[in-house]
Each structure stands twice: as C-alpha cells, then as structure tokens.
N, C-alpha and C positions, 0 to 999 in steps of 0.2 A: 504493500500500500504506500502511495506517495501522498505528501501533503505540502502545502506552502509554508514557508517560514517567515515570521515577522521578527525583524531585528530592531529592538528599541535602542536608538542612539541619539536621543534628543537632549540629554543632559549637558548643561554647560556649567562647569564649576564657577562659583561666585567667590568674591573676596571672603576669606574666612574658611572656605572649603579646603581641606588638607591637600587636594590635588590642583588647586588654583594655579600655583606657580609652575605646574607642568603643562598646563593647557594653553597658556598665553591668550586667554580669553576666548578660546575656540572650544569646540565640542570635546568632552571627555573621551569620546570614542576615537578621536584622532590623535590622542597622546601616543608618542612613539614607544613601542615595546620591541626591543631587539631588532630595530631597523624597519619595522612596519607599523602603520597605525593600529592601535589596539583592535579595532573592529575588523581589520583586514584578516587577522588570524581567525576570527569567527567565520568570515565569509569563505576563507579557504576550507574550513571544516565543512561548511554547508555545500561547497562546490563538490567535494568528494563523496558526499553522502548520497547513496542510491535512493533513499526514501524521501529526498527533498525534490519537489517539483520546481517551484518558482520562489524567489526571495523578494521580500518587501522591506526596504530599509526606511525607518522613520526617524526624521530629524536631521538628515543629511541630504545632499543633492548630488547629481551626476558629476558636478564640478569637483567633488571631493577627491577624485582620482583613484577611487577604489575599483577593484576588479572582482568578478565572480563568474564562474563557468555556467551558472544557472541564469535563466532570464531574470533580470533584476529591475525592480521598480522603486522609485523614491517618492516619499511623502514628506512634506514639511512638518516640523514640530507643531503639535496641537496644543502645547502648553502644559499638559498634565499627563502623567503616566497612563491613566485609564483612557483618556481621550485618544492618546496615541495608539493604544491597543485596539480600541474600537475602530479607529480609522484604518488600521492595518487589516482587521477582520473584514471590514466592508470592501476594501480593495481586493482582498483574497477572494471574496464571493463574486466580485466583478470579473476577476480573472478565471475563477473556477466555480461556476454557479452550483455545481453538484458536490463541491468539497464540504465535508462535514467537520473536519478537524484542522487545526493549525498548530504549528510549533511557535512558541513565543520564546525568543532568545535574547538575552541581554548582550550588549556589545562589549561588556567588560569581563568576559571569560576567555581570554586569548589562548588558554591551554587546551581548549576544546578540540577534539579530533573527530574526523568523519565517522569512524566506527562507533563512537559513543552516541552520535546522533542516530545512527541506524539502530543501535541497540535499544535506545529509548523508544523509538517509534514501534519497533517490532514487539517489544515487551509490553508496551501500553495497549497496543491494538489487539491483545489477546482477550480483552474484555471491552465493553461498550459503556464508558462512563462519560460524565460531563467534563470532568477535570482530572488530570493526572499531575500530581505535584511531587517532585523529586526531593529526597533528603539524603544527606550523607552522614553516616555515623562518625562520631568524633574520632574513633580509632583509625578509620580509613583516611580521614583528612590529615590527621597528625602523622600518620605513617608516611604519607606522600609529601606533605608540606608542614613539617614540624614547627616552623616559626611563623605560621600564617596568622595566629592570634584571632581566629574566627570566634564569633559569638554563637553559643550553642543553646538549644532549647533542651532543658532537662526533663525527660519523661520517666515513667516508671521502669521502662525496659531498656532505654538507651538515651544517649545525648546526641542530638543531630543539629546540623545546619542545613539551610535550604539550598536547593539547586537553582541555577539561573537560566535553565532551559526546561520548559514544561510544555504540556499539550493541553489544549482546551477545545471543546466543541464550539462551533461558531455561534451557537445560540447564546453563549455566555456573554456575548457583546451586546445583547439586547435585554437581558434579564438581571434583576438584582443589582443594578448599577450603583445605587446609593451605598449598599453594603460593600461592593467591590471597591468603591472609591475610598472608603474608610480603611478597609483592610490593606490596600496597596499603600495608602498614605502612612500606615504604621507598620510597614513590612520589616523594619529593623527592630521592632519591639514585639516579640511574641505575646507578652503579657497584655499589652494594649489591644492586640488583635483578639485575644481571648475575651477581653472585657467587652469588645464590640459584639461578640457572639452572645454574651450574657454573663451576668455576675457569677452565676453558678459555675460556668465554664472557667472563668478567671480564677475562682477560688480553687477548683480542682487542679487547674494547671499550676497555680502557685504552690500548692501543697504536694505536687508530684503524684497525683492520683490517677493520671491517665497514662496508658501505654499508647504507642503510635496509632494503632488501629482504632482504639477507642476515641482518641482525639479527632481523627479524621471523620469517623462516623458521627460524632457529636456536631462538629462544625458543618459538615455537609447537610445533615438533617435540619439544623437550625436555618441554614440558608435556603434549603429546598432544592438541593441538587444531589447528584451522585458523584463520588470521587474515589480515587484510589491512590495511596502513597506508592511511590516508586523509590525503592531503597538502592542507592548507587553503591557499587563496590569500587568505583573510580572517583577520585577527588576532583579532577579537573573541571567537570561541569558545575561544581559548587564553589570553585575558587575564583571569586570575583575580586576586582581591584577597587577598594574604597579608600585606602590609605597609602601614604608614600612607601611604607615598608613592604606592603603587598605588591606595589608596582616594582620596587627593586627586586623582590623575590622572583616575580615572573619574568622580568627582564633577564635576570641571570639564568633562570631555568630554561627559557626558550632560546637564549643565545647558546647555551650548552647543547641543546638539542640540535641546533643548526650546525654547530661544529662537528658533532657526532655524525650527522647525516652527510655532511660534506666529506668527512673522512671515509665513511662507508662507501660513498659513491665514487671516490677517487680511483682511477685505474691503477691496478697493481703492476708495479714495475717488475718485469721479468729479470731475473738475475742473469748476468752475462755468463756465458759458458766458461768454465775454467780452462785455462790454457794448458795444453799438454806438451811436454817436451818431445820434440821430434827425435826419432832414433836414426842415427846415421850409421851406415854400414862402413866399416873400415876394411878396406881390401888388404890382404896380406901381400907384402912385397915378395916378388920372386927372387930367389937367390940364384 
C-alpha cells in the first residue's frame, strides 16, 4: 500500500529559541546538518521508501533548493501546526481522491531512513485505525543516542518518547479539530495533554496508573476515534532536533555515516603483483 507524505517544515525559530542562532532567521528545516538542510535528509528517506507515493512539503517553497525523487508539492505556512496538517491533508485528497491515509512527518528527524518509513506503513496497515502514533522506549533511545536528553513519559510498563513520523486517516483533518488543536499545542507536555482529555486521565497519568495500551484506549475513547500505538525498536524516527546539543549530536552522527558510506563505496585498490627474480641460465665454459 502506498500513501502520500506530509512534511511539516513551517517553523521559524524566534529570538529566545535555542536554535535561533543556527537558523539566521530562516526556517528551522533549512538548518545545515552534515552538509545538507535538515529537511533534505527526511526527503531522501521518503525518496527511497517504496510505500510513499507523493510528498507535500508545508512551509517551504520550490525556491528552497530541495530535491526529492517523488512528485513533490509545496504549500505555504498556514501559521499553526494543525492548520498546516489540515492543508496538507486537503492537498493529498486533491492529488489522490481515493487515498485514505497519510504519513505526517516532521522535518527535524534527519536520521530517518527509507526502510523505517516502509516498516511503519506496513506495520500500521495490518489493522484499520484512525490514528497510529509511534513511541520509542527509553532503553532503545538511550542505546542509540545516549546523550540525547529526551523527555520521557513514564507509564506503568515503560518510559517512552514520541515519534515524529505517524499515520493518520484523512478524516482526522475534519473531525475533533478543537481537541487536536489543544493536544498539538501541548505536544511537549504529556501531563497537559492528559488534562485536556480529562482530570481523571491526568491524575492516573501523574500517578503512573496507566500502561501504554490503557492510555491509548482511554485517550482515543474520550476523543471518539480508534488508535493504535506503534512501538519502535529504532530510535531515529523519534530523535528530533529541538536543542543545540541535539543538533550537534546528529551533525556528528550523520557526518560519521557519510564517511563510512564513502569509505565502503571507494574502489578497492588491487595490490601490485610481487616481482619475481628472473632465473638466468649460466652456460658452462668449454674446456
């Protein structure tokens, strides 16, 4: 199954934002990471994914100088995260009227790879839900990026952080928009998100009474949708860049990957054949 991908790239760091000095007043998505704009790494992953049909980039223009092997469309920044997603879904329906699902991908996960995108689509499409939300267990994140300093949600059965590539049914762009607006606006605070769903939910979350499945069932039931958590065993889709140390971490990591790839693809020099001493025949002198 193929689906369109919506890449959210509308954020512009403002004075006081930790990444402001790196963006030069431009989009966060265009900050350099190991020789490429941050979002270009994401587009490279989508380019190589067999499950991606077309790509919709929100917040940038064709003049950004980006490349993608998939048909790519650009939409201007709508001002708010939810408005950007809704505009992206509407564009996706214009391009693919029969498309039911879309990938929603943040532009700040440059370590994403094509095989991870394909795994998410194939794993999610085993069932038919309204929303598939990915999480990464703390041990997976810290094994791959031990100095990432991510914020984790502590549940009864695990500690997790959220993924920045997820799948949504297209009807989510027209239903429960007020609730989505509040949830997205508080996406960095799981406790505030729980309070939006209800005080009982917030209390149970705060006291660690939920496991992951119980929390998902409670939230989706309160909103009136169906949903399924996707537990990643790869950290890269959940490793976003919000702070300078995370930018430095991924710059170093991706530069290392580039060096290793270059070394692996370099032609192997054949060793020169060893020189052998020529044997000369010595004729015996006639007496």
